[in-house]
N, C-alpha and C positions, 0 to 999 in steps of 0.2 A: 431527610429527603422528603419532598412533597410526593404524595401518591396519587392525587387526582387533580392535576394541574394542567390546564390547557394553555397553549401559547397565547391565545387571543385575550385571555383575562388575567394573565400572570403579571403581577407587579414586578417580579424579577426581570422578566423579559423587557418590560417597558423601561426599567431602570437601565438595563444593558443598552437598549436602543438610545436612551437619553445620553448616556456616556459617549456613545459613538457619534451621535448628532453633534455633541459639543466639539469632538475632534474634527468632524467633517465641516462644521461651521468655521472652525479655525483654519481648516484647509481652504475653504472658500475665500476667506479674507486674505489668506496668504497668496492664493493664486490671483486674486484681484490685484493685490499689490504687485505681483509679478507682471501682470498684464500692463499695469501702469509703467513699470520699469522698461518693459520691452517695447519701446516706441520705435517707429520706422527709422528714426535717425540713429538708433543704437547700432554700433558695429557688430557684424555677424560674429566675429571671433569672441566678443564678450558674451554674447548670447549662448554660443555653442560651448563655452567653457564649463557650464554646469548643466548641460543637457542630460536627460535620462539615458541610461545605458541602452544601446540597441542590441537585442539578443537574436541570434540566428539559430533556428531550430531545424530539426530533420524529421519532424513528426509525419510529414507527408512523403518521406523517403527521398526528399531532395532538400537542399539547403535553401532557406528563405527566411526573411524577417518574420518574426512572430506576428507582427501587426498585419501582414499580408495573407495569413492563413485563415480561410473562411470557416473556422470552427473554434470551439472553446478550448484554448490551450493556455496554461500558465507555465512559465519558465523561470527558474531561479538560477542565476549565474553563480560562479564560484565566489565572486566578491560579495554578492548578496548573502550567500550561505554563511560566509565567515562573519559578516557584520551582524547577522541575526543569531549566531551561535548554534546553527543547525549542524549536528555532528553525524547523524545517520538518517536513513530514508524516512523513518517515522517522524522526524522533526519537521519535515516539510509540510505535514498535514495542516498545521495551524496557519501556514503562510498563504495557502490558496483556498478559494471557496469551493464548496461542494464535495470535499473529500473527507472521509471518515476512516479512522484506524483504531479498531477496538483490540487492544493488546491484552490477551488472556494471561500471558506470562512472557518472559523474555524470549523473543524469537518465535512467538506463536500469536497470530493476530488474524483478524477478519478485516478485509478492506472493502470499502463501499464508495461509490461515486453517485451523487444525486439520489441517495436513498435506496439504490437498487441492491438490496440484500435480503435474504430470507432467514438468516440466523446470525446471532452475534457470537456463536461458538462454532468450533470446527466440526466437520463431518465428512462423509464420503461423497463430496460433490465439489466441483470446480469452484474456485473463487470467482467473483463477478468482475474483478479487476485484474488485469495482467501487470506483472512486475518484471521489468527488464533491466539487466546490467549490460549496457551497450546494446548489442543486437541479440543477447541471449535471454530467453525467458527462464526465470529462476523459480517459479512456483510449480509444485507438482500438479499433474493433471487430475489425479485422484488423491483423496485424503491429504489435502494441502495444509497439513498441520504446521509445517515449518516455513517461516517467512524470514529469509536472510535479512540481517540488519543493515547491510550495505553501507559501509562507512563513507562519508562524504569528503574526506580529506583528499585533495588533489583531484577533484572532478571538475569537468568543464561546466556542467549545468545539470539540473534536474528538470525534466519535462513532465507535466501532468496533463493528460489528454482526457477531457470530460466528454461523456457520451460514448456510445458503442463505437469500437474501432474494428469492426468485423471485416471490412474490406482489406485493410493493409496488415492487420495483426491477428485476425482469426478468432477462434472460439474462446480463448482465454480472456478476451477484452469485451465481455458482454456489456459493461457499462463504462469502461474507460481503461486507461493504461498509465502506468508510471514508468518513466525511463530515466535511469541514472547513467549519464554519459561521462566517461572518464577522460582525463587529459591524455592525449596520444604523445608518443615520443617526439621530441623536437630534434630535427635533423641538423640544426645549425649551431647550437650552443650548449655548453655544459650548464646544468641547473641542479640546484639542491634546495630542499626545504625541510624544516622540522617544526613540530608543534608539540607542546607538552602542557598538561594541565593538572591541577590539584583541586579537589572539591571536598566540601564538608556538608553532610546532610543532617539536618536536625533530627535528633533521636537515633542517628545511625552512625556510620563509620566514615572513613576517609577514602575518597575515590581518586584514581590517578589514571592518566592515559598518556601515551606517547605515539607520535606518528612521524614518519620520515619518508622522503622521496629523493631520488637521485636520477638525473637524466644525463646520459653520456652519448654523444655522437661518435660512432666508431669509424665511419667514413663520412666526412662532412657533406651534407646535403643529399646523402644516399642511404645511410644506415645508422640507426640510433636505437638505444635501449633505455627504457624507463622502468624503474622499480619502486614500489611503494610497500611499506610495512607498517603495521599498527598493532597496538596492544591497549586494552581498556579493562580496568577493574572497576566494577560498579559496586558501591557500598550498599549494604542492606539496612533496613530499619524495622523489619518484622521480627518479633521475638516469638519463638515456638516453644511451648512447654516441654516438648519431646526432643527438640534438636538444638536448643540454645538460642543465642541472640543473633540479630542481623542475618537471619537465615536466607533472605532473598538476595544475597550478594551474588556476584557472578563475574566470570572472566570471558573476554572476547579477544581473539587475536587472529591475524591473517596477513595477507598481502597479495600483491599481483606484480607480474612482470610482463612487459610488452616489448616486442622488437618490431621496428618499422623499417621496411626496405623500399626504396624508391629508385630503381635502376634507370628509369626514364621519366620524363616529365608527365607522361600520360599513363603510367602504371605504378601502382602502389600495393604493397603487401604488408599486412599487420598480423602478427601472431601473438597470442596472449595466454597466460595461465594465471589463475588466481585461486586462493583458498580462504575460507572463512570458517573459524571454529568458535562456536558459542557454547559456553559451559555454565549455565546458571545453577546455583546450588539448590534453590527452592524458589517458589513463586511468592507473590505478594498477596495471595488470597487471605482474607479474614472472613469471619462470619458475617453474613448479610445483615446490615443495619447495626452492627456492633459498635461502630464509631471508635474503633480501637486499632492498635498496631500489634495485636497479639493473636496467635492462632494455636490450635491444638491438634492439627492433623497428625495422624500417626504414620503417614507415609509422605515423603517429600514429593511435591508436585513440581515437575520441571520438564523441559524439552531441550535436549542437547542436539546440536547440529554440526556436522562436518561436511561442508560443500566445496567441491572442486570444480572449476570451470576451465575448459580449454577451448580456444577459438582461433579461427583463421579467416581473415577478411581480405579479399582482393578487389581492387577497383581499377578498371581499364576505361580510360576516357578517350572517346573519339570525337570528331568534329560535330557529329550529329546526335550522339547519344553516349550514355555512360553505362557500362556493364559492371554490376556488383555481385560478388559471391560472398555469402556469409555462412561459415561452417562452425558448428559448436558442439561440444560434448560436455554434459554435466553429470557428475557423480555425487550422490548424497548418502551419508550414513547418519541416522538419527535415532534417538531413544526418547520415548515419552513415558513419564511416570505419573500416576494419579492414585489418590487414596480412595479405594473402593470399599473400605472397611465397613462403613455404616450400612451400605446396601447389602453387602455380603452377610453381615450379622443378622439382618432381617430375614434373608433367604434361608440361612442355615441354622439359625439359633445359636451360633457360636459367638465368641467375643474376640477371636484372634484377629490380628492385623491382616489386611488383605490388599496387597499392592496390585495395581493394573499396569502392566508393563508392555509397551509396544516398541519393538525394534524393527526398523525398516531401512531398506536401501533402495535407491532409485537410480536409474541410468536413463539418460535422454540424449539422443542424437538429433540435431536439427540442421537441415540444409535449406538455404533459401538463395534463389538467383533472381536478380532484378535487372531489367533494361529500361532506362529512363531517357527520354528525349532531352535535347537541349532546352534551356529555359528562355532562349532568345526569340522564340517564334510564337505566334498567336495560338497555334495548336500544340499542346504539350500532352505527353502520354507516358504511361508507365505500365509495364507488364511484368509478371513474375510467376515463379513456381516455388512450392514449399513442400518439404517432406519432413516428417517427425517420426522417430521410432523410440517409444517410451516403454520402460519396464519398471514395475514396482514389486518388491518382495517384502512382505510384512509377516511378522509373527507376534501375535498378541496372547499374553498369558495373564490369567487371574489366579492367584494362589491364596489358599487359606488353610493353615494348619488345622488338622482335625477332620477335614472333609472326607479323607480316605476311609472307607469302610462304612460310611453312612448310606442310608437308603436312597436309591436313585429313582426319580419318577419314570425312568425308562425301564425299570425292573432291575433287580439285583442291587449291588452296592457300587459306589465309586471306587475305582482302584487306586487313584492318586489324590493328592491335595489340590488338584487343578479344578477350579470352577470353569475355566476356559483355557484351551490350548489350541489355537487356530492359526493356520497359515493362509495367507492370501498372496496370489501372484496375478498381477494384471499386466497385460501387454496391449499397447495401443499403437496403431499406425495411422498417421494422418497425411493425406495427400490434398494439396490445394493448388489452384491456379487463380490468379487475380489480375485485375487491370483497372486503370483509372485514366481518364482523359479530361483535359480542360481546354476550353476554346474561348478566346477573347472575342466576344461578339462585337464589342467596340473596345477602344483602348481602356475604357473604365468599367466595362461589364463583362464578367466571366462566368461561364457555366461549366460545372464539373459533374461527371458521372463516373461511377466505378462499381465493381462487383467482385465477389470472391465466391468460388465454389469449393467447398470442403467436403471430404469424405473420411469418416472415422470408422476404423475397424477395431473392436475391443474384444478381449478374451480374458475373463476372470476365472481363476481356478481357486476354489475354496477347499482347503485341506483341514477338515474339522476333526477334533478329538485326536490330535497328533500323539499325545502321550497316553491315550486310552480314553475311556468314556468320561465326558465332562458334563456339567450341568447345562451350559449354554449351547454346546455343540452336539451333545448326544454321543453315540458310538462313533469310532473312527470312520471317516468317509472322505471321498474326493468327488467334488462336483465342479464341472467346467461350464461356464455360462458365456456363450458368445453373443455379441451384439454388434450392430453397425448402424450408422446414421449419417446423414449428410445435410448440407444446407447451402443456400445461396444468400449472401448478405450484401445487398446493394447500398449505394450511397449517392445522393444527389445534392448539389448545392448551387446557389446563385449568389454571386457577390458583386457589389458595386462600390467603386472608389470615386466619391465626389471630389476628392483631392488626394494628393500624395500622402497625406497624414490621416486619412480616414478610410475605413472599410465598413460596409454594411452588408450583412449576409443572411441568407435563409438556408437551412440545412435539414435534410431528412436522411437518416441512416439506420441500418438494422444491425442488431447484435444477436449472437448465437452462443449457447453453451451446450456442450455435448451431454447426452444421456449416459447412463452407466447401469451396472448391476448393483443390487443391494447385498450387503454382507451379512445377511441373516438367513436362518433356516426357514423352510417353507411354512412351518408351524411354530407358534409361540409355545415353548415347552410348559409354560405356567397356565395359559388360558386355552390353548388349542386354536387360537385365532390364526387364520391364514394371513400370511405376510407377503406383500408384493416382492417379486424377485428382481425387478428392474424399474427404471424410471426413464421417461422420454426427455429429449432436449427441450430447453425453454428458449424463447426468442423474445425480442422486444424491438419496437420502433421508437426512435427518438426524433422529435421535431423541435427545431429551435430557430430563433432569430437572434441576431446579435450585432453589436457594433464595436469597433476598436478605433479610438481617436487619440491623436497627439495634438496638443495645443501649445501656444506660447513658445514657439521655437523648440518644441520637444522637451518642455519642462513640466508638462502635465499630461498624464496618460489616464484615459478612462476607457475601460473595457466592461461591457454589460451584455448579458444574455438572458433570454427567457426560454424555457423549454417545457415540453410535455412528452412523457414517456408512457407507452402502452405495452405492458409486459404480459405475455401469455404463457400458460403451462408452467407456472413458477415451480422450481425445484425447492421443496421445503423439507427440512429434517424434522420428523415428528417422532413421537414415542407411543408405544402401545400402553394400555393401562398398567401392564407389569413393568414398564420402564425400558423396554428394548427399543433402540433407535433404528429408524430406517428412513429412506427418502422417498417422497411421493410428489407427483405433480399436483399442486394444491389448488390452482385456480388462476385468476388474473389480478393484476394490480396496475395502478397508475402512479406516476410521480410527476409533479409539476412544480415549477419554482422559478426564481430569478437569482442571478449571480452578478456581483459587482466588484471590480477591482479599480482602485484609484490610487495613483502615485503622483505626488507633486514635489517639485524642487523649486521653490520661489526664489531662493538665493543659492549661491555656491556652497553655503555652509549648512543649509537646512533642507531636510527631506522628510516628508510625512506621507503615510499611505494607509490604505485600509482594504480588507477583503471581506465581503459580506455575502451570505447565501441564505435564502429562504427556500425550504423544500417541504412539499406536502406529498408524502409517499404513503399510500394506503392500499389495502386489499379491496378489490372490487367484487370478486366472486370467489366462492370456495367449492372445490370439487367434492363430490359425494364420497363419504368414507374417510375424509381427512379430519382427524380429531384436533380440537383446540382452537383452530382458526375461525374467525368470523369476519363478515363483511364490515369494513370500516376500521379494521385493525391497522395501526401504523406499522410499517415495515420495520423489522428489527434493525438496529444499528443506524437508523435514520434520525437525525436531529432536525427539528423544524427550523432552527435558527442557529447560525454560527457566525462569529465575527472575529476579526483580527485587526488591530490598529497599532501603528508604530510611529514614533517620531525620532529623528536622528539629527544631531547638531554637531558640526565639526568646527574647531577653532584652532588656528596656529598658536603654539606656545613658544616657538622660536623659529629661526630660519630653517631648521632641519627637523622640527618635530610638530606633530599635530595631535590634538586630543579630540576624540569623538565620543559623544555621549548619546546613548540610545535607551529608550524605554518602549515597552510593548505591552499590549493587553489582549487577551483572547477570551472568548466565551463560547461554550458549547451547551446547547439546550438539552432537555431531557430526552433520553433514549430508552428503548425496551430491548431486552435480550431475545424475546420470542414473540410470536403472534399470540392471539388470545388476550390482547391487552386493552381492548376497547371497554371503557367503563369498568375496568377490573382493578380495584384497589390493591389486589394481591399480586398483580403482575410484577415480574422482576424488572426493575428499572435502574438506570444510572444516569450520569450526566448532570445537567444544570449546574455547571461549575465554571469559574473564571480563574484566570491566572495572570499575574503581573510579573514582568521581568525587567531588569535594568542591566546596562553594561557601560563600562568606561574603558576606552582603548587608547593607548598612546603609541603612535607610530613614529619611530626614529630611524629614518633611512630604511635599511633592510630588516630592522627588528621591530617587533610589536609586543607590547605588554598590555594585558587586559585583566580587569576585575569584573565579576558578574554575579548576579543573584537571580535564581529562578524561583518562581512561586514566592515572591517577596512577602505576601500577606499570609503565607503558610495555610492556604485553604486546603481542606482535606475531604472533599466530596468524592463519591465513587466515580471512577472513569471506566469501569467495566464491571459486569455482574453476570451471574449465570446460576442455573440450577445445577448443583454439584451432586448428581445422583439423587439422594433423598433430601439433602440439605441445600441451602443457598449460600452463595459466596460472592464477595465483591473485592475489587481492588481499588484502593483510594489513591488520590493524587500523591505524587512524591512530595515529601515534606520540603520545606524551604532548604535550598541548596545554594551555598556560596562557593565561589571558586576563583582561581587565578589561572591565566593562560599566557604562554610565551610562544611566539612564532618568529621564525627567521627564514629568509630566502636569500639565496646566493645565485 
């Protein structure tokens, strides 16, 4: 891995840009040829037969074409997900510009949009990106260690909203939101589908997965039920000297069921329940810079998750407006395990194994009501109210045999083998009201303004030393820390449509992330340093201009945006000299860049596309007393340059069969896991990797057979890295994986 490489002078980046330029050059020639074919005399039916797919989104809380929305939104349809081989939410990252997903282990990741992130590892602060399954937010408000993998079988589309979504989505969407929209029950016909795959990973095992869906109308046009189930076994390739071979294998299973009732044309009720269980055996961490697939951790590092979601949506349509009620309840049980042995051995002088175990449960009730006007008038509006009641219960234990009876810095001796035994209970209530209005100044010019007022009430109770006196918590104690904060998050946009196939817009929007209390004692037990007991909200303003254009009878799509972000009071996870983590408001930062999406279909058989993003996200100022950070640091998890290019060609092989060939290429630039990286050759870094994939799919009526390979060139660069207590660790690219897929639909 290069340790002192800037994007401006990097031969690697120029090489990636050259490869993409070749593809774009080919796209330019292809679209020129398409333009020559699309003469005025050409029949409309011939032109429309291979037009690009029109995607309807609900990111603005009303249904409209994605090209009419005056903001940066990417949407991937079910057909596009299948053709690209995307199986779960994380697979969408490479398909859209400006989105980063740093996976520390299965089901544990840090999300970032446009470089807005302050750490590439988890901590006690909200993620900067909201993740939704339909209308349900699925990330925890505090300690969001668990990120559901959200399987993409039988989903309608995935929407990625770039830039703050504070007006319509609240505090969890500081820099953007990802929405996975499932297929709803079909009231008219019986449907069924299945999908199965087998994979083989180089140096690892055999993977397998199976998905199934059935849709049954119980009362035609009035009542239907749709059920989905899935199971996935992921093979491992990491060999651990203490636990055996292929230790990073894992199981994932779950499903969902929805009932849709439409007793009248203007009223609809949808009830749903879903479960996802993720059980990884171990992580893919290896020693930083080792360039190997072996590890020697003495404790398995993993994060299990059991998430249940219950929802009830009601929609009542009137001639002048639509009333929508969304009610949801989420329950989560999760366990996190980390190897704390090296750090514990230094602290105590012992050599015994020391696991750090977190067991937590969360409950979250969310109610939202929206009233939106009809879209048929020049003046359109939406108003709504939001309520959230969240509770987290966490117990964290660090154990090391032999600690009991040793001398305590608090006086006396430790009564147990616990270095830490702490309980955390956090309760949050969030009230919000929001509204947005749009006015067509002329038939082609629209102005939009909106705002949201949110108020958070938090109460965190720290139960320290539950089993007696411990090293990190001291003697048994109970401390309750209340906090509250609020924010107004406005949005303004102006959009112009010079034609029905083009939109130009300018946008200013504000994002907000709630503050919280720190889960540390008032004093560092090792140094006596005073530690902050809370941190304040952080906010940002996003300014952008963009354009969305369809050309050549909707056979070429070009979406481009340029943005500037001003981020204030950044919430940063930092460590004391003794290694204790806490969160502080670190200073200010900016992020600026450009994003480009191009898709072309010059003929009915050929499609080519690319997604490119350049992001310059850096720290502008550092608050007093914040260690490690310095002005000019690149924000953690932000890659200056990312790219995705694909080409797809379909050819009939018989009257009833079609063969589709697809190849894709992605590149992610160098990233850092923490601040303090400016001119620092010792900074923990990862990224600067590319990946090539290929697929061949044969469609025969309702059946589909496919062969694919991921990471064709078997590149093994780090895709994540972190300081693992006293040592450093990284996760490398998954080795070359080949597989076969079978799908059927009835």
